[in-house]
N, C-alpha and C positions, 0 to 999 in steps of 0.2 A: 692196376698193373703199372709197373714202372720199369723202363729199360734205360740204362745209362751207360755212358762210356767216358772215361776220364780224358781231359784234354791232353795232347801229347807232350812229352818232355822233349826238349831240344837243346843242343849246345848253343844254338843262336838265340838272340833275344826274341822271345816269343811275343806275338801281338797281344795287346791288352784288349780283352773282350768284355763287353758290358753284359753279355748273357753267356752263361756256361755253354761251352760247345759240346752239348750232349743232348740226346733225345730223352724225353720224359713224358710219360703218359699217366695222367692222374684222374682222368674222367673218361666216360664213354666218348666216342668221336662221332658226331660233334658233341661238345659239352653243353651244359645247361645255359651258360651265357651266350654261347654261339647260337644255340637254338632260339633263344629270345631275340637276338639280333636278326636272325634269319627271318623270323616271323615279321619283324618291323620292316625288313628289306622288301618282303613280298608285297607290302602295302604301298611302296613308294618307288621302287626301282623296276624298270622295264624287264619283262620276262625274256626279252631278247638278249639281256646281259646275264649269262650264266657263269657259274663257278665250278671248277673241278672238284673242290673240296669245301663244303660250307663251314669251315672253321674261320673265325674272325680274328685277325692278327692285331695284337697290341703292340708288340715290340719285335724287332729283328736286328740281328748283329751277326757278322761273320757269315757262317753257313747255316744259321739256326733261326727259325721262326718261333715265336711264342704267342700263343693265342690268349684270348681273354679269359680262359679258364685255367691258364697256367700250364697247358700242355706245350711241350717243345718238340719241333719237328726238324729233322735234317732236311734241308731244302736242296733238292736235286733238280729244281726247275729254275731258280733264280729269276723269277718274274718273266719266264721264257727268255732267258739269256740277257736280262737287263742288268742285274746287280753282279756283273762279272768280277768286279773288284772286292765284292762282299757287301753284305748289308751294312749300312751306316758306317762305311769305312772312314777312319778318323780324318784322313787328309782331305777327303771329298767333303765331309761335314764341315771341317774348318774353312775350306775355301768357299763353299756356298754361304756359310754364316758370315764370313768376312765381307763377301760381296753384298749381302743383304744390308749391311750397314752403309754401304756407299751408294750404289745405284741398283734399283730393282728392275726398272724398265724406262727406256726412252723411245725405243723403236730405232733400230739401226739405220733404216732408210730415211729417217728425219735427222736425228743427231747421233752419229756413230760413237763407238767406244772401243777401247783397246782389246778387251776380252774377246770379242768377235774376230778381230784380226789375228790374235794369237792362236785361236782354235784353227783358223784357216792356214796359218803358218805350220802348225803341227801336222795338219792333214797333208799339206804339200810335201812335207818331209817324210811322212810315214807311209803314205799310199804307194803302191808299186809304180815304178817307172821313173826314169831320170830325164824329166822334161818339165818345162814350165807348166804349172797348174794353177787353177783357180777353184774357189769353193763358193757355195751358197748354203747358208744354214736355215734349216726349217725345224719343224716340231716333232715329226713322227716318221717312222719307216715308210708308211704308205705315202706320206707327203713327199719324202725323198724320191720314191719310185715315180710319182706323178711328175715331179720336176725333172727328173732324169729323162723321162720320155719327152717332155715338153722341150727340153734343151736340145735333145738329139733331133727332133723334128725341125726345130728352128734352124739348126746347123745344116742338116742334109736337104731341107725343103721336100722331104718325103713324108708319107702318111703312115705306113704300116709298122706295126710293132710285133716282134716275134718273142716267144717265151718257149720254155721246155715243158714237156709232160712232167707231171707231179710237182709243178712249181706252186709256190705260194708267195703272193706279193702284197696282200692287204685287203681292206674291206671298203675302200672308196669305190666310186663307179668304175674308174678305169682299172684299178687293181683287181676288183672282183672279176672283171673280164679276163684278166691275165692269169688268174688262178686256174689250176688244173681241176680241182675238186670244187664243184659248185655248192654242195650242201655241207654245212649250213650257211656258208658265207654269202651265197648269191641267190638262194632260193627265194622266189617271190619279189626280188628287188629290181627286176628288169624294167625297161630295156637297158641292156648293158652297152658299154662303149664298143664301137666297131673297129674294124681294121686291126684286130688282134689275132695272131695265128700261133697255134700250139704245135711245136715240132717235137719229134721223139728225141730223147736225150741219151744219157749214159747211165745205165742201171746195171752194173756188172753182175750182181747176184741173180738177177732175173733174165737179162738179155745175153750174158756171156760174151759180149763183143769187146774187142780191143778198142783202145781209144781212137785209133785211126779209122776202124770200121764204123764205130758209133758216130764219129764226126762225119764220115761220108754219108751216113743215113740221114743225119740232121740237115746237112747241106743240100742233099738231094731234095728233101722236103721243101726247104726254103726256096730253092730255085724253081720248083715246079708249082708250089702252092701260093707263093707270094711273088717271087721275081725280085732279084737283087736291086733292080733300078727303082723299085717302089718301097724298099725296106729302109726304114729310118734307123731302127735299132734292134739288137738282140739282147734281151735282158736274162741274165743267168746267175743263179745262186752257185758259187763254187762248191759248196756242200749244201745240198737241198735241206731245208729246215722242216717245215710242217709236212712236206711230202715224204719224209722218212729218213733223213740224214744220209741220203745217197751220196757216196763219194765217187766221182767219175773216174773212169779208167785213165791210166797214164797217157798223156798226149792229147786227150780229147779237147781240153779248153784251148791250148795253144793252136791246135788245128783250126778251131772255129775262129779264133782271133785273126789268124792268117787269112782266112776267107773273108772275114769282115773287112779287114784293112784293104785287101785287094779290090773289094767292091764298094768301098766308101760307106760302109755300114758301121754305125757306132755300136761297139760292144760294151755293155754295161754289167759290171759285177754288183750284184745285190749281196752286199756283205753285212746286211742288217743284223742277222743272227750270228753269222760266223766270224765277224770282225772283232777288233779291239782286244786282241791277244788271246781270245777264247781257245783257238786251236793250237797254241804254242808258237804261232807267228802272229804278227800284228794283224795281218789280213790273211784269210785262208787261201786266197789266190796265189800267195807265195809258195804254197806247197806244190803247186802244179806248174810253176814257171810261167805263170799267166800274168801279162801286163795289160789290163783292160784300159779302154779309153776313158770310161767314167767309173767311179766307185761310189756306192751308196752306203752311208754309215748311219747307224741309230742304235737302239737298245743300249748296249754297254758303254756307249761313248761318254756319258756324263754320270756314271755311277748310280743311276736311278732317277735322275732328273730328266725331263723331256727335252731332247735335242736330237737332231738328225742333220745329215749333210749330203750334198752332192759335190764330189770333187773330181776334176779331170783335166784333160788337155786344155791349155789356155785358149787355143783357137776355137774349140768347141764351146767352152763355157762363156767366152766373150762374144759369141754370136747373138746372144740375146740382147735386145735393146734395153737401154736404161729404163727402169721401172717395170720390166717384164718379169723380174724375179723378186722374191721377198714375201713378207707377210707380217702381220701384227707382232706375233710372239716369236718369230723365227730368230734363233741366235740370242735368246734372252740372256742378259748379263750373268745371272745367278747360275743358270745351266752351263754357260760357257766357263765360268770360274771352276765349277765342278769338273768339267771336261779337261781343263788344263791340269788339274790334279791327277786325273787318270792318265793323261798323256805323259806326265812326269814319271809316274810309276812304271809305265811301259818303257820309257827311256832308260830307267835304271836296270831294266832287265828282270825285275823280280816277278812280274806277271808272266812273261814268256817262259821262265824256268818253271813256274807253277803249273802252266799248261802242259808242259812236257812230263812233269812229275805225275800229274793227275792222269794223263793218258796211260802211262806205264802201269799205274795201280788199277785203273778201271779195266784196261784191256786184259791184263792178266786174270783178274777176277772174272770177267765175263766169259773169256775163253775157257776158264775152268768150269763155269757153269754149262757151257755148251757141250763139254765133254760128258756131262752127267744128264743133261735133259735134251732129248732129241727134238723137242719142239722149237729149240733155238736154231733157226736156219742160218743166221748170219750175224756176225759181230762187226761193226764198222764205225768209223769216225776218226777224228783227229783231236788231239788235246782234250779239253774238258767239253767235248761235243761228241758223245759216243751213243750208240744205239744197238739194240738187238731186234732182229726181225723174227717174229714168232709164226710158226706154221703148224698145221694140224699134225697130230702124231703120225709118224711114218711117211710123211710127204716131203721131208727136207731134201731128199735126193731125187725126187721124181716131180710131182706136180707143184710143190712148194705152195700148197693151198693156204691162204691167209688164216690166221687164228686170232681174230680181234677179241674174242670172248676171254681168252687167257690173259690178254693184256689188262682188261678191266678188272679181272679177278686179282691179278698181282698188285695193281695200283691200290685197290680197296684193302687188301691184306696188309700192305706196307703202311698205308695211312693209319690204320688202327694201331700200329706199333711205332709210329713217330717218324716215318720216312715219306717224304713227298716225291713221287715220281710222276711223269707226264707221259701221255701217249702221243703218237704221231703216225704218219703214214697215210697214203691214199686209201688203203684198205683198213686203217685203224689197227694194224697188227704190229706196230713198232713201239717199243718201250725206249724212251730217250733219256739221256742223262746229261743234264746241263748244270752242274753245280758251279758255285762261284769258285774263283781261283783261291779263295781263302780256305777251302775245305782241306782238311788234313788227310794223310793216308789212313790214319786210324779211323776217321769218320767214314771214309770210302769203304774201308773193310767192314765196318759195322753195318753200313747200308747194304753192302753185298751179302752179309750174313742174313739180314732180314729177307732179302730177295731170295736167297737159297731156301730159306724156310717157306717162303711163298710158293716157290716151284714145287717143293715137296708136298705142300698142302693141296696142290692141284691133282695129285694122285697120278 
C-alpha cells in the first residue's frame, strides 16, 4: 500500500528538502528490517525504555521520518516537541557542523566560550519581562526543572514546592514527585522527594471555572495545605503537556503570579514543551499576559540537540553561590551553536508565522471532525500544539467519560498509513498534535484525512 501527497507549490522560495515531504508505506508496519532491529534491541536495551511505534528511523527531514524499510511517516510528534524547526533543518545543521570544527567541549565552568553567552543573551531578550535577567544552561528539561527549584529555594530560603494537578515535569527523583500521574513514571522508584504539593489547576473543559475562580481555588489550597511562608516556588506549565494540553482559563496565570509576588513565592513557567515558537509566540506565557519570575526552556531550543536553560530575574538567579550551578555538559558549544540558529530563525519571524498558520489549519480540521464524531469532547491548544479529548459515545455533554481505547485505535490506524500521532492526558484519552513548524498546510490536510478515516473505522 502506498499513500502520497505532493509537496506544495508556493510563490515564495520553497525549502529544499532532502526527503520528499510525503507519506509512503511500502511494507507492513513494522517492516522486516525494523523487526530485525527490534529483536536485537530486546537483547541489549532495558525493557524500561519503551517506544510508541517500533519502526527504526534511518533519515528525517522537514516533517517526515523515513524508516530503515523505506516507509515514510508524517511526523506529528516531532520527538515530543523537540524538532520544532523541522528535522535536520539546514541552518541548524550548518551551525552545529561549523562548531564541530572549532570547539566541541571545554566545560564552561573551566574555560568559557562565546556561544554560551550568546544563548543567554537571546534568552534574556526573548523571555517575557522587561527586567535584568540571567541564565544557566543545562542538558535536559528535567534538569532545568531541578535547577529552577534549587534556585528558588536558595533565593527564598524556603523548602516547599507546589505544582498543579495533571502536571508533568520529568523522570528524575524530584520531578517524579512533581508529576501528577505516577504510572509509569514513578511506579516502584520511591522513596520520592518530599515537600512537593499538588494544587488544583485550571481545566476549563472539565471544571467549567473562570480564570478568577480557578485561581481562587488554587490559592486556597496553597494557603491551607502549604502556607505561603513555607513555599519556595510554584511551577506551572502555561499549557500542560503530558497532562493533556490543557489551556487555562483567561486570567488564571496572572492571578497566580500576583499572589506569588505578594507572598514572595517564585513562580516558574515550565515552557519545556510549549516554548520556542511552538504556539505562535516565542513562549506560551505570552498568550496569557503572564510574566513569570523564571522560565524553563528545553526541547525545541536547539533544533534536536540536547540543551536546556533556566532564565529569570537577575536577583533570583544570582542568589546562587559561585559553583552552585552548572554541570559537565551543560551549555555544550555545539548545542549552543544550533540554538543560536533557532533563535535567529525566531527573530526573523518565520517560525511565529508558521505557528499561527498551523493553528488555523489544524483547528479548522479538528473542529470539522468534532461536528461529525461525538466522541470528540474538546478541541484545544495554541499554534502547533493542539489536542482533542475523546470521551465515550454520548457522554460529551454529560459525564465526559474518558475514552482511551479510541485514542490507541486511532494511533494504530494512522501509523499503518504513514502518520505518527501521540497520546497524552492523565486518563490517556487525549490525541495530541505536535508537528514541526516545517509542516505544510497540505500535509496537515493529508494527516487529518487519515484521521477522519480512522474515526470512521471506529464505527
